[in-house]
SELUMLO-854381 format. One line per field, with one value per residue: residue number from 1; residue in one letter; x, y, z of N, C-alpha, C in turn. Coordinates in nm, 2 decimals. Each point is the difference from the previous one (the first is absolute). Layout:
n	NUM|...
res	A|...
n_c1	X|...
n_c2	Y|...
n_c3	Z|...
ca_c1	X|...
ca_c2	Y|...
ca_c3	Z|...
c_c1	X|...
c_c2	Y|...
c_c3	Z|...
END
This chain:
n	1|2|3|4|5|6|7|8|9|10|11|12|13|14|15|16|17|18|19|20|21|22|23|24|25|26|27|28|29|30|31|32|33|34|35|36|37|38|39|40|41|42|43|44|45|46|47|48|49|50|51|52|53|54|55|56|57|58|59|60|61|62|63|64|65|66|67|68|69|70|71|72|73|74|75|76
res	X|X|X|X|X|X|X|X|X|X|X|X|X|X|X|X|X|X|X|X|X|X|X|X|X|X|X|X|X|X|X|X|X|X|X|X|X|X|X|X|X|X|X|X|X|X|X|X|X|X|X|X|X|X|X|X|X|X|X|X|X|X|X|X|X|X|X|X|X|X|X|X|X|X|X|X
n_c1	0.65|0.07|-0.08|0.04|-0.06|0.01|0.04|-0.02|0.07|-0.07|0.14|-0.06|0.11|0.03|0.07|-0.11|0.01|-0.05|0.03|-0.08|0.05|-0.09|0.07|-0.07|0.12|0.07|-0.05|-0.01|0.14|0.05|-0.07|0.02|0.04|-0.06|0.09|-0.07|-0.04|0.11|0.08|-0.03|0.03|0.12|-0.01|-0.03|0.09|0.08|-0.08|-0.01|0.07|-0.13|-0.02|0.06|-0.03|-0.12|0.03|0.03|-0.10|-0.10|0.03|0.01|-0.12|0.00|0.05|-0.08|-0.12|0.04|0.04|-0.12|-0.09|0.12|-0.03|-0.11|0.03|0.07|-0.10|-0.08
n_c2	0.66|0.02|0.01|-0.07|0.04|-0.09|-0.01|-0.14|0.07|-0.09|0.06|-0.02|-0.01|0.05|0.07|0.01|-0.03|0.09|-0.03|0.10|0.06|0.04|0.11|-0.02|0.10|-0.07|-0.12|0.07|0.03|-0.12|-0.07|0.06|-0.11|-0.02|-0.05|0.04|0.12|-0.03|-0.04|0.11|0.08|-0.03|0.02|0.12|0.00|-0.05|0.07|0.03|-0.13|-0.05|0.14|-0.06|-0.13|0.07|0.10|-0.11|-0.08|0.08|0.06|-0.15|0.02|0.10|-0.06|-0.12|0.08|0.09|-0.11|-0.04|0.13|-0.02|-0.14|0.02|0.09|-0.12|-0.10|0.16
n_c3	2.92|-0.13|-0.06|-0.11|-0.08|-0.05|-0.09|-0.05|-0.08|-0.09|-0.06|-0.14|-0.08|-0.15|0.10|0.09|0.14|0.09|0.11|0.02|0.14|0.01|0.07|0.11|0.05|-0.03|0.06|0.09|-0.02|-0.03|0.08|0.07|0.03|0.10|0.04|0.12|-0.06|-0.08|0.13|0.05|-0.09|0.02|0.10|-0.04|-0.06|0.11|0.08|-0.12|0.02|-0.03|0.04|0.11|0.00|-0.04|0.06|0.07|-0.05|0.01|0.11|0.02|-0.05|0.06|0.10|-0.03|-0.02|0.13|0.07|-0.07|0.02|0.11|-0.01|-0.04|0.08|0.08|-0.06|0.01
ca_c1	0.08|-0.04|-0.08|0.01|-0.05|0.07|-0.06|0.14|-0.06|0.09|-0.03|0.05|-0.02|0.05|0.13|0.01|-0.09|0.06|-0.08|0.03|-0.06|-0.10|-0.06|-0.13|-0.01|0.05|-0.11|-0.12|0.04|-0.02|-0.12|-0.08|-0.05|0.07|-0.02|-0.11|-0.11|0.00|-0.05|-0.18|-0.04|0.02|-0.10|-0.11|0.00|0.01|-0.14|-0.06|0.10|-0.03|0.02|0.16|0.05|-0.03|0.06|0.16|-0.01|0.02|0.16|0.11|-0.06|0.04|0.14|0.02|-0.03|0.08|0.13|-0.01|0.03|0.07|0.08|-0.03|0.04|0.15|0.05|0.00
ca_c2	-0.06|0.03|-0.11|0.02|-0.08|0.00|-0.03|-0.03|0.06|-0.05|0.09|-0.06|0.06|-0.11|-0.07|-0.09|0.02|0.00|-0.01|0.08|-0.02|0.10|0.01|0.08|0.11|0.00|-0.04|0.12|0.13|-0.02|-0.05|0.10|-0.09|-0.06|-0.14|-0.04|0.01|-0.10|-0.13|-0.02|-0.01|-0.15|-0.10|0.02|-0.09|-0.15|-0.05|-0.03|-0.06|-0.01|0.11|0.04|-0.09|0.04|0.10|-0.04|-0.08|0.11|0.04|-0.08|0.00|0.15|-0.03|-0.07|0.06|0.13|-0.06|-0.07|0.12|0.08|-0.07|0.06|0.14|-0.01|-0.07|0.05
ca_c3	-0.11|-0.14|-0.10|-0.13|-0.10|-0.11|-0.12|-0.11|-0.15|-0.11|-0.10|-0.10|-0.13|-0.08|0.04|0.13|0.09|0.15|0.11|0.08|0.12|0.02|0.15|0.01|-0.03|-0.13|-0.08|0.01|-0.11|-0.13|-0.02|0.11|0.10|0.09|-0.03|0.07|-0.07|-0.09|0.05|0.03|-0.13|-0.05|0.11|-0.06|-0.16|0.03|0.05|-0.12|-0.08|-0.14|-0.06|-0.02|-0.13|-0.13|0.00|-0.03|-0.10|-0.07|-0.01|-0.06|-0.16|-0.06|0.02|-0.14|-0.11|-0.01|-0.04|-0.13|-0.04|0.02|-0.07|-0.14|-0.03|0.01|-0.12|-0.13
c_c1	-0.12|-0.07|-0.01|-0.06|0.11|-0.06|0.10|-0.08|0.12|-0.02|0.07|-0.01|0.04|0.15|0.01|-0.07|0.08|-0.11|0.03|-0.10|-0.05|-0.05|-0.13|-0.01|0.05|-0.12|-0.12|0.03|-0.03|-0.13|-0.13|-0.09|0.11|0.03|-0.08|-0.10|0.02|-0.05|-0.15|-0.05|0.00|-0.08|-0.15|-0.04|0.00|-0.12|-0.07|0.08|-0.01|0.01|0.16|0.06|-0.02|0.11|0.14|0.00|0.03|0.13|0.10|-0.05|0.06|0.17|0.09|0.00|0.11|0.14|0.01|0.04|0.14|0.12|-0.05|0.10|0.15|0.04|-0.02|0.12
c_c2	0.05|-0.13|0.08|-0.10|-0.03|-0.02|-0.05|0.02|-0.07|0.09|-0.08|0.08|-0.13|-0.03|-0.08|0.05|0.01|0.04|0.15|0.00|0.13|0.03|0.08|0.15|0.02|-0.04|0.10|0.10|-0.07|-0.07|0.08|-0.11|-0.04|-0.16|-0.08|0.01|-0.09|-0.14|0.00|-0.02|-0.17|-0.10|0.02|-0.06|-0.13|-0.06|-0.03|-0.05|0.00|0.12|0.03|-0.10|0.05|0.11|-0.03|-0.05|0.11|0.05|-0.06|-0.03|0.14|-0.02|-0.08|0.06|0.10|-0.09|-0.06|0.12|0.06|-0.14|0.03|0.11|-0.02|-0.06|0.04|0.07
c_c3	-0.10|-0.06|-0.13|-0.10|-0.14|-0.15|-0.10|-0.13|-0.08|-0.12|-0.12|-0.13|-0.09|0.02|0.09|0.10|0.13|0.11|0.10|0.11|0.04|0.15|-0.02|-0.07|-0.17|-0.09|-0.02|-0.09|-0.13|-0.05|0.05|0.08|0.11|-0.01|0.08|-0.10|-0.12|0.05|0.01|-0.14|-0.06|0.08|-0.05|-0.14|0.03|0.03|-0.10|-0.09|-0.15|-0.08|0.02|-0.09|-0.11|-0.02|-0.02|-0.13|-0.13|-0.02|-0.06|-0.14|-0.04|-0.01|-0.12|-0.12|-0.03|-0.06|-0.13|-0.10|-0.02|-0.07|-0.16|-0.02|-0.01|-0.13|-0.14|-0.04
END
């Protein structure tokens, strides 16, 4: 029996978003890490939840700023 890890990746641009499923070998080719390595990295981050939440809030803030910037460009 073959065991495989999978990663769901959501890709988004100004036209919309879609979800891709990456299997272990494909993930390794694209991001140079296996799904298992990414899972281990995420577990390590989750151990220190306050840091993880801070990172998430920063990403959300950057995303909102980028969306505002894109909206300004659209209306020019």
